[in-house]
N, C-alpha and C positions, 0 to 999 in steps of 0.2 A: 225855592227851586234848586234842585241838585243838578249840577252840570255833569254830564257823562263824559269821561275821558275817552277819546278816540285813540285806539292803538292800531297802527297799520302793520302789515306783514313786514317782518324784519328782513331786509333785502341786502344781499351782497352784490356789488357790481364788480365784475372782473374785466380788466382791460390789459392788453399786452404792452410790453415795454417800448414798442414802436410808437407809443403815445407820448413818451417822455414824461409820464406822470410822476416818476420818481423825483423830478425836479420842480414840481408844482405842489403847493400846499393843498392837502386834501384830507378828508376824514377817513378813518380806518374802514368804513363801510365800502370804500372803493379800494380795490387791491390790484397790484400789478403782477402779472405773470411774465417772467423774464424771457426774452428771446435769447437764443444761444449764439455766441460769437465763437466761430471756429477759425483758428489760424492755419497758415500753411504748414506749421509744425504739428498739426493735429491737437493743439492745445484747445481746451474747451472752457469757456467762461460764461457765466450767467450775466447778461447785461444789467448793469446797475449795481448789484450786490458784489460781484467779483471783478468786474471791469466797468468803471463808470465812464462817462463821456470824456472827461479830461484824460484819463489813462488810455482810453481807446484811440483818441485822435493823436495823442503824443506817440503812442506805439506805431500807429499807421504811418505817421509822418517820418519817423526816424528809423524804422525797421523796414527796409524795402522788401523783405521777404515775408512780412506779416500776412499780406494778402487775405484780409478777413472775409469770411463768408457768414451771413446771418441766417440762422436756421430757426424753425419753430421750437418752442420749449418741449422737453421730453414729457411723455405722458405721466410718468411717476410724480414729477414735480407738480403738474396740474392736478393730479389726484390728491396729492398732499394738501394743496391749497383748498380743494373742495372739502376734504375730510376735516381740516381745521375749522372751516367756516361752519360745517354741520355741527361740530362739537361746541361751537360758540353760539348755537341756537339760531342760526340764520335759517329762514324758511323758504326764501325765494332767491334764485340765482340768475343774474343776467350777465351774459357774455357779449361784450361789444367786439365784433369781429370785423377786421379789415378785409375787404374783398377785391382790392384793386390789382391783385396778382403779384405785388412786390414781395409779399410773404403769404403763404397759404396755410391757414389753420383749419381748413374744412375737415380733414381726417381726424384731427385731435378733438374737435367739437363733437363729431359723430361718436367717438369713443366715450366721451364724457356723458353724452345723452344715453348711450347704451349701458354704461356702468351704473349710472345714478338715475335710472329710469323712473324710480318711485318718487323722485323729488321734482319740485317746480323749477324747471330750468328753461330759460328763454334766450336763445342766441339771437342777437340783432345785428344785421349786416350794415356796415357803413364804410364808404370809400373815404377814409380819413386817416391821417397819420400825424404824429408830432403834436404840437400844442393844441390844434383844433380837436384832436381826439381826446386829449387829456381833459380839456374843458367840457367836452361832451359828457365824459364819464362823471365829472363832478356835478353837472346839471342833472343828469339822470338820477344820481343819488338823491339830490334835493327833491325831485319829483316823486321818487319812491316813498318819501316821508309824508306825503300828503295825499297819496292815492294808492289803492290796492289794485287798480286797473292797469295791467301792464300795457294795454293798448294805448293809454295816454303817453307812456314812455315811447312806444313805437311811433306814435304820431309826432312827438317832438323830434325824434331822430330823423323822421322823413323831412320835416321842415329844415332841419339842420344841414341837410345834404348839399344844398346850394348856397350856404351862408358864409363860406370861408374861401380864402385864396392865399397862397404863399408864392412870392417871387424869390428865386434863389440866384444870386450872382456867384458864379464859380470861376475864380481867376485861373489863369494858365497853371497847369499842374506844378505843384511845389513852389509857386510864387505867390506871396501875400499880395492882396489887392493894393495897387499903387495909386495914390490920389495926388494929383499934381496941383490942384487948386481947389480951395473951399471958400465960397462966398455965402455966409449965413444970411446976409441981408437979401440976397437974390435967390437963396435956396438952391444954389448951384454946386454940384460936385463934378469936377472934371477928373476922370480916372483913365487908367489904361484901357485900351480897346481889345486886349487879349482876354480870352476866356470864353465862358458860355453863360447864357441866361436861361433859366427854367421857370416854368410856372406850374404850381401844383394846386389843383382844385378837386382832388379825388383821383386824378391821373397826372402823371408827370410828363410834361412836354417841353421841348426846347423852343425858345423864342428867338427869332432873328431880329437884328437891328439894322438900321441903315448906316452907311459908312461914316456919316458925319457925327454920330453920337456914340458915347461910351455906353457900356452895359449898365453902369450905375445910373447914368442919366436916363436911359430907357426904362429901367426898373422904377425909379422914383417918379418919372412922368406917368407911367401906367398906373402905379399904385395911387398916386395923388388923384388921378381922374376917377379911379374906382371908389374912393372913400369920400369924395368931395361933398356929397349931400346925404351921406349915410351915417347912421348911428352904429359905430363899430367899436370892438375891442382890438386895438392894434398891438402887435408884438414883433419882437426881433428875435431871430434864431441865430445861433452862433456855433462855431466849432472851437472857438477860443474866447472864453468869457472875459479875458483881460484885453481883448483887441480894442484898439482906439476906434475902430470903425463902428462898434456898437454905440459908442458915445456920439459919434458923428451922425449916424442915422437918427438917433433919438433927438438930437438938437435940431436937425433940419426939419423933422416932422413936427416937433413942438412949436418951432418958429412959424411954420406954414399953417398948422392947425392947432391954435391955442386951446380949442375946445377939448382936445384929447387928454389934457392934464398930465397923463403919464403913459409910458410905453412899457409893457411887460416884456421880460426877457427869459429865454429858455434855451438850453442846448439842442442842437439837431440830433435826433436819435441815430444810432449807428446805421439802421436800415436805410435811412435817407442819406446819411453822410457818404456811404459807399456809392450812391447814385449821383449825387450832385457835386461831390468833391470835398477833399479834406480841409480846404480853406474857405469853404462856401460861407456866404452871409445870406440870411433869409429875412425877408420883410413881409409880414402877413397881417391879415385882419379877419375878424369874425363879426358878422353882422349880428346885432343884438336881437334876440328872440325872446318874447315874453314867456316865462315859465308858467 
């Protein structure tokens, strides 16, 4: 018996740099389209290739006139990415498009559909940013290798929509998070009560705490309750990869939940950094979904 080799449509997955995909290991079938960072001085940078997260946060912290604005990528750059993909024999193109209003790519996607109307292009909307969006792009690429039915990818994205959450602690402006006491046996972190706490699950909202607890205590308490009986991929998001608080979070979580084994880490993309603060720390999870 001769086994017939199944060849699926060669698919390119495009995702924007608000995903932080540049800092996550991925295959070349998944490609980042960079957001634009515009400074007060009208300097223009492509996020990632011209101004990475370390440079972005350093500049934003130490140049009080930097005042960054995050804008959609210019059409010429998007067209160049499409043309390169076409020249590399890709036959199907999927754009994962964030729709939560933080950054709007709807006009750019319309122009792509108009210019490349003869090609198989599918925009898929998802309210996700940062590591959850990066992981979604990677998963979509895996699915595209085992099916030619784009509806199966759409179905997976639909399941994904309610599978993640990120808590952000943002200390008082220009003040690094101050931790007064750490008790790893009790999984307790006592920290400053200055700052703000946000939750992101497709929309970014501020969380209030009661006056007795610190923001980090509130965040760890809610996070722990959320993942108690769930199979999740946990992750830490940072604006400073060398911050001691990344290690503290990881140690506390691994002590409390040994089943987690490891905690992934990634930088906070610029589009979220300007919303949650230049010294913010993020703690998130993605519920495991079968591919």
